[in-house]
C-alpha positions as CSV (number, residue, x, y, z in Angstrom):
1,M,-37.9,-99.8,78.8
2,K,-35.2,-102.8,79.4
3,I,-33.4,-104.8,77.1
4,I,-31.0,-108.1,77.5
5,I,-29.2,-110.2,74.8
6,H,-27.3,-113.1,75.3
7,G,-24.6,-114.7,72.5
8,G,-24.2,-118.4,74.1
9,F,-21.6,-119.7,76.2
10,F,-18.0,-119.2,75.6
11,S,-15.3,-122.1,75.6
12,E,-12.0,-120.9,76.5
13,S,-10.6,-124.3,75.6
14,D,-11.4,-123.6,71.6
15,Q,-11.9,-119.9,71.5
16,S,-9.2,-117.2,71.6
17,H,-9.2,-114.3,73.8
18,E,-9.5,-111.9,70.8
19,V,-13.0,-114.0,69.9
20,K,-14.0,-113.1,73.7
21,V,-13.3,-109.4,73.3
22,A,-15.1,-109.6,69.7
23,K,-18.1,-110.8,71.2
24,Q,-18.2,-108.7,74.2
25,N,-17.8,-105.6,71.6
26,S,-20.3,-107.1,69.1
27,L,-22.7,-107.8,72.3
28,K,-22.5,-104.2,73.6
29,E,-23.1,-102.7,70.2
30,I,-26.2,-104.8,69.2
31,A,-27.7,-104.2,72.8
32,Q,-27.2,-100.5,72.2
33,K,-28.7,-100.8,68.5
34,A,-31.5,-102.9,69.9
35,Y,-32.5,-100.3,72.9
36,H,-32.5,-97.5,70.4
37,Y,-35.1,-99.6,68.2
38,L,-37.0,-100.4,71.5
39,E,-37.8,-96.6,71.5
40,S,-40.2,-96.6,68.5
41,H,-40.9,-100.4,68.3
42,S,-42.8,-102.8,70.4
43,A,-40.8,-105.5,72.5
44,F,-42.2,-108.1,70.0
45,E,-40.7,-106.1,67.1
46,T,-37.3,-105.2,68.9
47,V,-36.5,-109.0,70.1
48,A,-36.8,-110.1,66.3
49,Y,-34.6,-107.2,65.4
50,A,-32.0,-107.9,67.9
51,V,-31.4,-111.6,67.4
52,S,-31.5,-110.9,63.6
53,L,-28.4,-108.6,64.4
54,L,-26.8,-111.6,66.4
55,E,-27.5,-114.2,63.4
56,D,-25.8,-111.8,61.3
57,D,-22.6,-111.7,63.0
58,E,-20.4,-114.8,62.2
59,L,-19.3,-114.9,65.7
60,Y,-22.1,-116.4,67.1
61,N,-23.7,-120.1,66.4
62,A,-27.2,-118.8,64.8
63,G,-27.5,-117.7,61.5
64,I,-24.6,-117.1,59.3
65,G,-22.6,-118.6,61.9
66,S,-24.3,-121.6,62.7
67,Q,-22.5,-125.1,63.0
68,I,-22.4,-128.0,60.6
69,Q,-24.6,-131.2,61.3
70,S,-23.0,-134.7,61.0
71,D,-24.0,-135.2,57.5
72,G,-22.1,-131.6,56.4
73,V,-25.5,-129.5,56.5
74,I,-26.3,-126.5,58.6
75,R,-29.9,-126.4,59.8
76,M,-31.2,-123.6,62.0
77,S,-33.9,-123.5,64.4
78,A,-35.5,-119.9,66.2
79,A,-38.6,-118.9,67.8
80,I,-40.2,-115.7,69.1
81,M,-42.9,-115.5,71.8
82,D,-45.3,-112.5,72.7
83,G,-46.1,-112.1,76.1
84,E,-49.1,-110.2,75.8
85,T,-50.7,-112.5,73.4
86,Q,-48.9,-115.5,74.7
87,K,-48.7,-117.0,71.3
88,M,-45.0,-118.3,70.0
89,S,-44.0,-119.2,66.5
90,G,-40.7,-120.8,65.0
91,V,-38.8,-122.8,62.8
92,I,-36.9,-125.8,63.1
93,N,-34.2,-127.4,61.3
94,I,-34.8,-124.8,58.6
95,Q,-32.0,-124.5,55.8
96,N,-30.6,-122.2,53.4
97,V,-32.2,-118.9,55.4
98,K,-30.3,-116.1,56.4
99,N,-32.5,-115.1,59.5
100,P,-34.4,-117.8,60.8
101,I,-35.9,-115.2,63.7
102,L,-37.2,-112.9,60.9
103,V,-39.2,-116.3,59.4
104,A,-40.3,-117.1,62.8
105,K,-41.6,-113.6,63.4
106,D,-43.6,-113.7,59.9
107,L,-45.4,-116.9,60.9
108,M,-47.1,-115.6,64.0
109,K,-49.8,-114.4,61.6
110,E,-50.7,-117.8,60.5
111,D,-52.7,-120.4,61.9
112,D,-50.0,-123.0,61.8
113,R,-47.3,-121.0,63.5
114,V,-44.3,-123.6,63.9
115,L,-42.8,-125.4,60.9
116,G,-40.0,-127.6,60.4
117,G,-37.6,-128.8,57.6
118,S,-38.6,-128.5,54.0
119,G,-42.1,-127.1,55.3
120,A,-40.2,-124.0,57.1
121,K,-37.9,-123.7,54.0
122,N,-40.8,-123.4,51.2
123,Y,-42.6,-120.8,53.7
124,A,-39.7,-118.6,53.7
125,S,-39.4,-118.8,49.9
126,E,-42.8,-118.2,49.1
127,H,-42.7,-115.3,51.4
128,G,-39.8,-113.6,50.0
129,F,-36.9,-114.5,52.5
130,E,-34.1,-114.8,50.2
131,D,-32.0,-117.9,49.6
132,F,-28.7,-117.5,51.4
133,S,-25.6,-120.1,52.2
134,T,-25.2,-119.7,56.0
135,E,-21.8,-121.2,55.8
136,I,-19.0,-119.6,56.4
137,P,-15.4,-121.3,55.8
138,Q,-14.5,-121.3,59.6
139,R,-17.2,-123.5,60.3
140,R,-16.0,-126.0,57.3
141,K,-12.8,-126.2,58.7
142,E,-14.0,-127.0,62.0
143,Y,-16.2,-129.6,60.5
144,E,-13.5,-131.2,58.4
145,A,-11.1,-131.0,61.6
146,K,-14.2,-132.8,63.5
147,L,-14.3,-129.8,66.1
148,N,-17.3,-128.2,67.8
149,N,-18.2,-125.8,70.0
150,G,-19.5,-128.3,72.6
151,G,-23.0,-127.8,71.8
152,K,-23.7,-124.5,73.8
153,G,-24.3,-122.0,71.1
154,T,-27.6,-120.1,71.1
155,V,-28.2,-116.3,70.7
156,G,-31.2,-114.6,72.5
157,C,-33.2,-111.3,73.5
158,V,-35.8,-110.2,75.9
159,A,-37.5,-106.9,75.9
160,L,-39.9,-104.8,77.8
161,D,-41.1,-102.1,76.0
162,K,-42.7,-98.4,77.1
163,D,-46.0,-100.0,77.0
164,G,-44.8,-102.8,79.8
165,K,-45.1,-105.5,77.3
166,L,-42.5,-108.5,77.1
167,A,-41.4,-110.6,74.4
168,V,-38.5,-113.1,73.9
169,A,-36.8,-114.5,70.5
170,T,-33.8,-117.5,70.6
171,S,-32.0,-118.8,67.6
172,T,-29.7,-121.6,67.3
173,G,-27.6,-123.2,64.7
174,G,-27.5,-126.3,66.7
175,K,-24.4,-128.1,68.7
176,G,-22.5,-129.2,65.6
177,F,-22.1,-132.9,64.2
178,E,-25.3,-133.8,65.9
179,I,-27.7,-136.4,64.2
180,P,-29.7,-134.8,61.3
181,G,-33.3,-134.3,62.5
182,R,-32.4,-133.4,66.4
183,I,-34.3,-130.9,67.9
184,S,-32.9,-128.3,69.8
185,D,-34.6,-126.4,72.9
186,S,-34.5,-123.1,70.8
187,A,-37.7,-123.4,69.1
188,T,-39.7,-125.0,72.0
189,V,-41.3,-123.6,75.4
190,A,-38.2,-124.7,77.4
191,G,-35.8,-122.4,75.9
192,N,-38.1,-119.7,74.7
193,Y,-41.0,-118.4,76.8
194,A,-42.7,-115.1,77.8
195,N,-46.1,-114.0,79.3
196,E,-47.3,-110.8,80.7
197,F,-45.3,-111.3,83.7
198,C,-41.8,-112.6,82.6
199,A,-39.9,-113.5,79.5
200,V,-36.8,-116.0,79.6
201,S,-34.6,-117.2,76.7
202,C,-32.1,-119.8,77.2
203,T,-28.9,-121.5,75.9
204,G,-26.7,-124.4,76.5
205,V,-27.1,-127.8,75.9
206,G,-30.6,-128.4,74.3
207,E,-31.6,-131.8,76.0
208,D,-30.6,-130.8,79.4
209,I,-33.0,-127.4,79.2
210,V,-36.0,-129.5,77.6
211,S,-35.5,-132.2,80.2
212,N,-35.7,-129.5,83.2
213,A,-38.2,-127.3,81.0
214,T,-36.1,-124.3,82.1
215,S,-37.5,-121.1,80.6
216,T,-41.2,-122.3,81.2
217,K,-40.4,-123.2,84.9
218,I,-38.9,-119.8,85.5
219,V,-42.0,-117.9,83.8
220,T,-44.4,-120.0,85.9
221,R,-42.9,-119.5,88.9
222,V,-42.7,-115.7,88.6
223,T,-46.3,-115.7,87.6
224,D,-47.1,-117.7,90.6
225,G,-45.5,-114.9,92.9
226,M,-41.9,-115.8,93.1
227,D,-39.5,-113.0,92.5
228,L,-37.0,-113.7,89.8
229,K,-33.8,-114.7,91.9
230,Q,-36.1,-117.1,93.5
231,A,-37.3,-118.6,90.3
232,F,-33.9,-118.9,88.8
233,D,-32.4,-120.3,91.9
234,K,-35.1,-123.2,92.2
235,T,-35.2,-124.1,88.6
236,F,-31.1,-124.3,88.4
237,A,-31.1,-126.3,91.7
238,E,-33.4,-128.6,89.5
239,L,-31.1,-128.3,86.6
240,K,-28.5,-129.3,89.0
241,V,-30.0,-132.5,90.0
242,I,-29.4,-134.1,86.3
243,D,-26.0,-132.3,85.8
244,G,-27.5,-129.4,83.6
245,F,-25.9,-127.3,81.4
246,A,-27.6,-124.2,81.0
247,G,-27.8,-120.6,81.2
248,A,-30.8,-118.1,80.9
249,I,-31.7,-114.4,80.6
250,A,-34.8,-112.7,81.8
251,I,-36.7,-109.6,82.2
252,D,-39.7,-109.4,84.4
253,K,-42.9,-107.0,84.3
254,N,-41.4,-104.8,87.0
255,G,-38.6,-104.4,84.8
256,N,-36.0,-106.5,86.8
257,I,-33.4,-108.4,84.7
258,F,-31.8,-111.4,85.8
259,H,-29.4,-113.9,84.4
260,Q,-27.9,-117.0,85.4
261,D,-25.7,-119.9,84.2
262,S,-24.7,-123.4,85.6
263,Y,-21.3,-122.5,84.3
264,P,-20.2,-118.9,84.4
265,T,-19.0,-118.6,80.5
266,M,-22.4,-117.1,79.3
267,V,-21.7,-114.1,77.2
268,F,-24.5,-111.4,77.4
269,A,-24.9,-108.0,77.6
270,S,-28.0,-105.7,79.3
271,F,-28.9,-102.1,78.6
272,D,-31.5,-100.0,80.2
273,G,-30.9,-96.8,78.7
274,N,-28.3,-95.5,81.3
275,Q,-26.0,-98.5,82.0
276,F,-24.5,-101.5,80.3
277,E,-23.6,-104.5,81.7
278,V,-21.3,-107.0,79.5
279,F,-20.4,-110.3,80.9
280,N,-17.9,-112.7,79.6
């Protein structure tokens, strides 16, 4: 069993050392909780659980810590993919829901598995997901001061369970101050993808990740026989051509864990039952 989570990119310019340490400690705690959960649950269930914990922490740009868009409204996106069934479900630009990833997980049982805007919110309300004000005072202060986090905030989790099954989940509060209606990579196969061979979650600038099809390329290359490092190296070399800003975490079917970013400020943690790795 293996698990890795990420909390987006850390901006040295507008976040303090204390925030950086707080994120490191939070990621370690969530990785440990998620690993213990994985001991008695599937990879699919675990990635949703881990991302919901990240959404519940205002340190991250997802769930209750989401950024505010240019019209003063918070809209969130999230997706989950089961490597065994190769099915993905998600929500795009959903409002007033505490845990978009849990709505995305619930949608997996539907024929229509990716919903956006008011349709996503209506589904959440009809299926018992509580209305919740995701806005925290700090985000409002940032909005009023016309600050943002550089569009690099996302959270995600990849897990391999005891039965050798892979899954991935990713959630974002957007880049902040975007045009209403903008769609990030997080609820697309560019930012969140898995099959029986590999699972990948991305963070960074959504437009770059979509242009590069980052998650899909890495998983496809591993499926076709490349090892994780080779798949990452080739995909990130292509990302560099467009001066793309992205980071990614992955696990393959053999339990190999890998991560890479185009600028070394992605915050992540992994746990294999014996050893933690916490970075940035």
